[in-house]
Structure formats: structure tokens, C-alpha cells
VMD Tcl script that builds the backbone (N, CA, C; Angstrom):
set m [mol new atoms 303]
animate dup $m
set s [atomselect $m all]
$s set {name element resname resid chain x y z} {
  {N N UNK 1 A 0.836 -1.165 -0.017}
  {CA C UNK 1 A 0.005 -0.007 0.004}
  {C C UNK 1 A 0.893 1.218 0.003}
  {N N UNK 2 A 0.647 2.190 -0.913}
  {CA C UNK 2 A 1.494 3.394 -0.952}
  {C C UNK 2 A 1.351 4.243 0.286}
  {N N UNK 3 A 2.442 4.952 0.615}
  {CA C UNK 3 A 2.419 5.818 1.795}
  {C C UNK 3 A 1.428 6.952 1.701}
  {N N UNK 4 A 1.161 7.466 0.467}
  {CA C UNK 4 A 0.278 8.576 0.318}
  {C C UNK 4 A -1.202 8.246 0.260}
  {N N UNK 5 A -1.561 6.970 0.356}
  {CA C UNK 5 A -2.961 6.548 0.297}
  {C C UNK 5 A -3.695 6.964 1.553}
  {N N UNK 6 A -4.876 7.544 1.368}
  {CA C UNK 6 A -5.691 7.920 2.528}
  {C C UNK 6 A -7.097 7.355 2.356}
  {N N UNK 7 A -7.633 6.855 3.452}
  {CA C UNK 7 A -9.003 6.372 3.463}
  {C C UNK 7 A -9.866 7.478 4.071}
  {N N UNK 8 A -11.185 7.366 3.986}
  {CA C UNK 8 A -12.041 8.411 4.575}
  {C C UNK 8 A -11.894 8.506 6.103}
  {N N UNK 9 A -11.207 7.557 6.696}
  {CA C UNK 9 A -11.114 7.544 8.158}
  {C C UNK 9 A -9.703 7.693 8.691}
  {N N UNK 10 A -8.802 8.212 7.861}
  {CA C UNK 10 A -7.413 8.409 8.304}
  {C C UNK 10 A -7.313 9.496 9.383}
  {N N UNK 11 A -8.192 10.414 9.377}
  {CA C UNK 11 A -8.220 11.431 10.418}
  {C C UNK 11 A -9.650 11.888 10.680}
  {N N UNK 12 A -9.794 12.651 11.725}
  {CA C UNK 12 A -11.145 13.059 12.153}
  {C C UNK 12 A -11.794 13.946 11.096}
  {N N UNK 13 A -11.010 14.842 10.481}
  {CA C UNK 13 A -11.597 15.714 9.475}
  {C C UNK 13 A -12.135 14.949 8.288}
  {N N UNK 14 A -11.437 13.909 7.851}
  {CA C UNK 14 A -11.915 13.081 6.707}
  {C C UNK 14 A -13.181 12.370 7.124}
  {N N UNK 15 A -13.244 11.839 8.336}
  {CA C UNK 15 A -14.423 11.171 8.816}
  {C C UNK 15 A -15.603 12.151 8.878}
  {N N UNK 16 A -15.358 13.361 9.284}
  {CA C UNK 16 A -16.407 14.381 9.323}
  {C C UNK 16 A -16.940 14.659 7.928}
  {N N UNK 17 A -16.048 14.792 6.953}
  {CA C UNK 17 A -16.444 15.030 5.589}
  {C C UNK 17 A -17.327 13.856 5.052}
  {N N UNK 18 A -16.910 12.639 5.400}
  {CA C UNK 18 A -17.679 11.472 4.982}
  {C C UNK 18 A -19.092 11.513 5.600}
  {N N UNK 19 A -19.185 11.854 6.881}
  {CA C UNK 19 A -20.497 11.908 7.530}
  {C C UNK 19 A -21.367 13.001 6.940}
  {N N UNK 20 A -20.757 14.092 6.499}
  {CA C UNK 20 A -21.568 15.133 5.833}
  {C C UNK 20 A -22.198 14.590 4.550}
  {N N UNK 21 A -21.388 13.886 3.779}
  {CA C UNK 21 A -21.907 13.287 2.526}
  {C C UNK 21 A -22.972 12.215 2.839}
  {N N UNK 22 A -22.742 11.408 3.822}
  {CA C UNK 22 A -23.676 10.390 4.219}
  {C C UNK 22 A -25.011 11.015 4.682}
  {N N UNK 23 A -24.866 12.086 5.441}
  {CA C UNK 23 A -26.048 12.785 5.946}
  {C C UNK 23 A -26.902 13.316 4.794}
  {N N UNK 24 A -26.239 13.869 3.808}
  {CA C UNK 24 A -26.960 14.418 2.642}
  {C C UNK 24 A -27.685 13.291 1.880}
  {N N UNK 25 A -27.027 12.130 1.742}
  {CA C UNK 25 A -27.634 11.021 1.031}
  {C C UNK 25 A -28.855 10.440 1.810}
  {N N UNK 26 A -28.707 10.385 3.105}
  {CA C UNK 26 A -29.816 9.867 3.961}
  {C C UNK 26 A -30.994 10.855 3.907}
  {N N UNK 27 A -30.706 12.132 3.945}
  {CA C UNK 27 A -31.749 13.157 3.880}
  {C C UNK 27 A -32.522 13.039 2.553}
  {N N UNK 28 A -31.781 12.855 1.462}
  {CA C UNK 28 A -32.420 12.734 0.149}
  {C C UNK 28 A -33.291 11.473 0.094}
  {N N UNK 29 A -32.788 10.361 0.634}
  {CA C UNK 29 A -33.558 9.129 0.652}
  {C C UNK 29 A -34.824 9.303 1.525}
  {N N UNK 30 A -34.657 9.983 2.666}
  {CA C UNK 30 A -35.826 10.174 3.548}
  {C C UNK 30 A -36.875 11.036 2.834}
  {N N UNK 31 A -36.479 12.038 2.137}
  {CA C UNK 31 A -37.422 12.871 1.400}
  {C C UNK 31 A -38.135 12.057 0.325}
  {N N UNK 32 A -37.417 11.166 -0.366}
  {CA C UNK 32 A -38.038 10.346 -1.384}
  {C C UNK 32 A -39.040 9.371 -0.786}
  {N N UNK 33 A -38.705 8.775 0.336}
  {CA C UNK 33 A -39.624 7.842 1.000}
  {C C UNK 33 A -40.863 8.609 1.530}
  {N N UNK 34 A -40.642 9.791 2.067}
  {CA C UNK 34 A -41.754 10.595 2.570}
  {C C UNK 34 A -42.664 10.989 1.427}
  {N N UNK 35 A -42.096 11.270 0.261}
  {CA C UNK 35 A -42.935 11.588 -0.909}
  {C C UNK 35 A -43.740 10.355 -1.327}
  {N N UNK 36 A -43.125 9.175 -1.237}
  {CA C UNK 36 A -43.843 7.945 -1.569}
  {C C UNK 36 A -45.022 7.710 -0.628}
  {N N UNK 37 A -44.789 8.056 0.634}
  {CA C UNK 37 A -45.813 7.845 1.651}
  {C C UNK 37 A -47.024 8.773 1.408}
  {N N UNK 38 A -46.742 9.988 0.967}
  {CA C UNK 38 A -47.865 10.906 0.757}
  {C C UNK 38 A -48.552 10.682 -0.591}
  {N N UNK 39 A -47.927 9.957 -1.480}
  {CA C UNK 39 A -48.500 9.670 -2.789}
  {C C UNK 39 A -49.418 8.450 -2.665}
  {N N UNK 40 A -50.686 8.658 -2.884}
  {CA C UNK 40 A -51.653 7.528 -2.799}
  {C C UNK 40 A -51.456 6.540 -3.922}
  {N N UNK 41 A -50.956 6.972 -5.077}
  {CA C UNK 41 A -50.781 6.065 -6.232}
  {C C UNK 41 A -49.777 4.972 -5.948}
  {N N UNK 42 A -48.714 5.266 -5.187}
  {CA C UNK 42 A -47.676 4.262 -4.944}
  {C C UNK 42 A -48.038 3.308 -3.781}
  {N N UNK 43 A -48.865 3.702 -2.903}
  {CA C UNK 43 A -49.224 2.894 -1.732}
  {C C UNK 43 A -50.547 2.220 -1.987}
  {N N UNK 44 A -50.486 1.001 -2.532}
  {CA C UNK 44 A -51.729 0.317 -2.935}
  {C C UNK 44 A -52.216 -0.679 -1.908}
  {N N UNK 45 A -51.316 -1.225 -1.112}
  {CA C UNK 45 A -51.742 -2.228 -0.170}
  {C C UNK 45 A -51.322 -1.827 1.250}
  {N N UNK 46 A -52.047 -2.308 2.261}
  {CA C UNK 46 A -51.690 -1.980 3.640}
  {C C UNK 46 A -50.261 -2.462 3.980}
  {N N UNK 47 A -49.874 -3.583 3.418}
  {CA C UNK 47 A -48.523 -4.115 3.713}
  {C C UNK 47 A -47.455 -3.195 3.156}
  {N N UNK 48 A -47.653 -2.706 1.935}
  {CA C UNK 48 A -46.675 -1.760 1.360}
  {C C UNK 48 A -46.685 -0.445 2.154}
  {N N UNK 49 A -47.823 0.019 2.570}
  {CA C UNK 49 A -47.893 1.233 3.386}
  {C C UNK 49 A -47.103 1.061 4.655}
  {N N UNK 50 A -47.249 -0.038 5.295}
  {CA C UNK 50 A -46.529 -0.343 6.562}
  {C C UNK 50 A -45.007 -0.410 6.279}
  {N N UNK 51 A -44.636 -0.979 5.149}
  {CA C UNK 51 A -43.195 -1.098 4.793}
  {C C UNK 51 A -42.584 0.284 4.555}
  {N N UNK 52 A -43.365 1.156 3.864}
  {CA C UNK 52 A -42.870 2.494 3.581}
  {C C UNK 52 A -42.753 3.293 4.907}
  {N N UNK 53 A -43.717 3.137 5.806}
  {CA C UNK 53 A -43.638 3.804 7.083}
  {C C UNK 53 A -42.435 3.322 7.878}
  {N N UNK 54 A -42.166 2.025 7.840}
  {CA C UNK 54 A -41.007 1.467 8.547}
  {C C UNK 54 A -39.715 1.987 7.964}
  {N N UNK 55 A -39.642 2.072 6.658}
  {CA C UNK 55 A -38.416 2.592 5.990}
  {C C UNK 55 A -38.203 4.057 6.404}
  {N N UNK 56 A -39.307 4.838 6.472}
  {CA C UNK 56 A -39.185 6.230 6.863}
  {C C UNK 56 A -38.704 6.336 8.311}
  {N N UNK 57 A -39.212 5.522 9.179}
  {CA C UNK 57 A -38.796 5.510 10.565}
  {C C UNK 57 A -37.288 5.170 10.699}
  {N N UNK 58 A -36.862 4.152 9.964}
  {CA C UNK 58 A -35.477 3.741 10.028}
  {C C UNK 58 A -34.545 4.813 9.499}
  {N N UNK 59 A -34.955 5.499 8.434}
  {CA C UNK 59 A -34.141 6.589 7.903}
  {C C UNK 59 A -34.045 7.788 8.878}
  {N N UNK 60 A -35.144 8.033 9.586}
  {CA C UNK 60 A -35.138 9.117 10.577}
  {C C UNK 60 A -34.188 8.762 11.753}
  {N N UNK 61 A -34.223 7.479 12.185}
  {CA C UNK 61 A -33.311 7.014 13.213}
  {C C UNK 61 A -31.851 7.127 12.739}
  {N N UNK 62 A -31.604 6.746 11.512}
  {CA C UNK 62 A -30.255 6.858 10.950}
  {C C UNK 62 A -29.795 8.295 10.890}
  {N N UNK 63 A -30.679 9.237 10.545}
  {CA C UNK 63 A -30.341 10.646 10.570}
  {C C UNK 63 A -29.902 11.090 11.973}
  {N N UNK 64 A -30.658 10.645 12.944}
  {CA C UNK 64 A -30.318 11.010 14.347}
  {C C UNK 64 A -28.958 10.446 14.755}
  {N N UNK 65 A -28.661 9.233 14.371}
  {CA C UNK 65 A -27.361 8.634 14.714}
  {C C UNK 65 A -26.226 9.352 13.996}
  {N N UNK 66 A -26.434 9.768 12.766}
  {CA C UNK 66 A -25.400 10.476 12.031}
  {C C UNK 66 A -25.131 11.834 12.680}
  {N N UNK 67 A -26.209 12.505 13.063}
  {CA C UNK 67 A -26.043 13.816 13.736}
  {C C UNK 67 A -25.243 13.636 15.024}
  {N N UNK 68 A -25.603 12.617 15.758}
  {CA C UNK 68 A -24.890 12.347 16.994}
  {C C UNK 68 A -23.413 12.034 16.752}
  {N N UNK 69 A -23.153 11.244 15.717}
  {CA C UNK 69 A -21.782 10.920 15.371}
  {C C UNK 69 A -20.987 12.125 14.942}
  {N N UNK 70 A -21.625 13.057 14.253}
  {CA C UNK 70 A -20.943 14.288 13.858}
  {C C UNK 70 A -20.579 15.104 15.075}
  {N N UNK 71 A -21.477 15.150 16.060}
  {CA C UNK 71 A -21.149 15.897 17.297}
  {C C UNK 71 A -20.006 15.232 18.033}
  {N N UNK 72 A -20.006 13.904 18.111}
  {CA C UNK 72 A -18.953 13.186 18.774}
  {C C UNK 72 A -17.601 13.425 18.074}
  {N N UNK 73 A -17.568 13.384 16.788}
  {CA C UNK 73 A -16.333 13.687 16.038}
  {C C UNK 73 A -15.844 15.097 16.315}
  {N N UNK 74 A -16.749 16.014 16.337}
  {CA C UNK 74 A -16.364 17.401 16.662}
  {C C UNK 74 A -15.772 17.519 18.050}
  {N N UNK 75 A -16.393 16.804 19.026}
  {CA C UNK 75 A -15.831 16.804 20.376}
  {C C UNK 75 A -14.440 16.186 20.393}
  {N N UNK 76 A -14.276 15.092 19.666}
  {CA C UNK 76 A -12.931 14.462 19.613}
  {C C UNK 76 A -11.886 15.356 18.950}
  {N N UNK 77 A -12.318 16.078 17.898}
  {CA C UNK 77 A -11.365 17.019 17.274}
  {C C UNK 77 A -10.983 18.107 18.250}
  {N N UNK 78 A -11.927 18.604 19.023}
  {CA C UNK 78 A -11.627 19.625 20.022}
  {C C UNK 78 A -10.662 19.093 21.086}
  {N N UNK 79 A -10.982 17.905 21.562}
  {CA C UNK 79 A -10.082 17.288 22.545}
  {C C UNK 79 A -8.688 17.059 22.023}
  {N N UNK 80 A -8.586 16.598 20.767}
  {CA C UNK 80 A -7.280 16.395 20.186}
  {C C UNK 80 A -6.504 17.739 20.140}
  {N N UNK 81 A -7.194 18.764 19.712}
  {CA C UNK 81 A -6.524 20.082 19.688}
  {C C UNK 81 A -6.068 20.547 21.045}
  {N N UNK 82 A -6.859 20.292 22.048}
  {CA C UNK 82 A -6.491 20.683 23.424}
  {C C UNK 82 A -5.328 19.816 23.927}
  {N N UNK 83 A -5.394 18.527 23.662}
  {CA C UNK 83 A -4.349 17.620 24.171}
  {C C UNK 83 A -3.020 17.857 23.478}
  {N N UNK 84 A -3.050 18.137 22.214}
  {CA C UNK 84 A -1.794 18.308 21.477}
  {C C UNK 84 A -1.467 19.778 21.269}
  {N N UNK 85 A -2.198 20.654 21.979}
  {CA C UNK 85 A -1.960 22.098 21.970}
  {C C UNK 85 A -1.912 22.610 20.540}
  {N N UNK 86 A -2.877 22.192 19.716}
  {CA C UNK 86 A -2.934 22.657 18.315}
  {C C UNK 86 A -3.525 24.061 18.244}
  {N N UNK 87 A -4.221 24.488 19.279}
  {CA C UNK 87 A -4.752 25.848 19.295}
  {C C UNK 87 A -3.644 26.782 19.743}
  {N N UNK 88 A -3.684 27.972 19.244}
  {CA C UNK 88 A -2.732 28.978 19.681}
  {C C UNK 88 A -3.165 29.516 21.017}
  {N N UNK 89 A -2.279 30.150 21.700}
  {CA C UNK 89 A -2.591 30.720 23.024}
  {C C UNK 89 A -3.674 31.779 22.924}
  {N N UNK 90 A -3.706 32.542 21.844}
  {CA C UNK 90 A -4.714 33.601 21.707}
  {C C UNK 90 A -6.106 32.985 21.555}
  {N N UNK 91 A -6.245 31.892 20.809}
  {CA C UNK 91 A -7.543 31.239 20.670}
  {C C UNK 91 A -8.016 30.667 21.969}
  {N N UNK 92 A -7.126 30.106 22.745}
  {CA C UNK 92 A -7.458 29.511 24.013}
  {C C UNK 92 A -7.928 30.555 24.995}
  {N N UNK 93 A -7.185 31.644 25.117}
  {CA C UNK 93 A -7.568 32.702 26.023}
  {C C UNK 93 A -8.869 33.373 25.601}
  {N N UNK 94 A -9.111 33.513 24.334}
  {CA C UNK 94 A -10.381 34.075 23.839}
  {C C UNK 94 A -11.554 33.148 24.211}
  {N N UNK 95 A -11.375 31.851 24.057}
  {CA C UNK 95 A -12.447 30.906 24.407}
  {C C UNK 95 A -12.748 30.959 25.906}
  {N N UNK 96 A -11.735 31.119 26.729}
  {CA C UNK 96 A -11.927 31.220 28.175}
  {C C UNK 96 A -12.718 32.510 28.535}
  {N N UNK 97 A -12.351 33.599 27.866}
  {CA C UNK 97 A -13.060 34.846 28.111}
  {C C UNK 97 A -14.522 34.770 27.655}
  {N N UNK 98 A -14.747 34.122 26.516}
  {CA C UNK 98 A -16.128 33.983 26.016}
  {C C UNK 98 A -16.998 33.144 26.980}
  {N N UNK 99 A -16.410 32.118 27.579}
  {CA C UNK 99 A -17.163 31.276 28.520}
  {C C UNK 99 A -17.540 32.061 29.802}
  {N N UNK 100 A -16.704 32.972 30.221}
  {CA C UNK 100 A -16.964 33.729 31.437}
  {C C UNK 100 A -18.064 34.738 31.243}
  {N N UNK 101 A -18.334 35.124 30.025}
  {CA C UNK 101 A -19.377 36.149 29.755}
  {C C UNK 101 A -20.703 35.579 29.892}
}
mol reanalyze $m
mol bondsrecalc $m
mol representation Tube
mol addrep $m
């Protein structure tokens, strides 16, 4: 494997970018399923109606998990910056002053 090869999960920022794309795809899928649910022409049987409702529920749950994962990655990025002192002293002191206000 070449040294320059990067996967979507080589660092936190790449993982965050991946989750943004995944979030957009899930949102689009959820909108499509919601449109199917409101369209009477596509929902002909009670069984299909129940399946579409279940798919919509699962997509909504997936959206929630992705949002939670994005917040967790952001927290990890912040912790990494604090642990490895990636923030400059000016940024750190400004953040402390903002919290006191």
C-alpha cells in the first residue's frame, strides 16, 4: 500500500467530511420515501404502506445517529486540539473569556 494513500477515516476531518456526505444522502432518501408515503398512487396495499412507514422510521433514526456521530467527532477534534496544543494561546484565552461572559 502506498504511503500517500488515505482512506475516509485516516483522520477526524476526513471522517467528518464522509459523515456530511452520508447525511446528505440519507436526507435525500428520507425525502423520497416521505414523498412515496404521501402519494396515494404508490401505496396500494396496507402491507406496502406499513413497509414505507417502517423505511421512513429507520431513515429518521439513521439521521439521528449520524447527527450524534458528527457531534462526537467534533468533540474528539476539540479534545485532540487541546491535548496536542494545536490551538494557539490567543484562541485559548479568547475561548476562556467567552465562557466567562
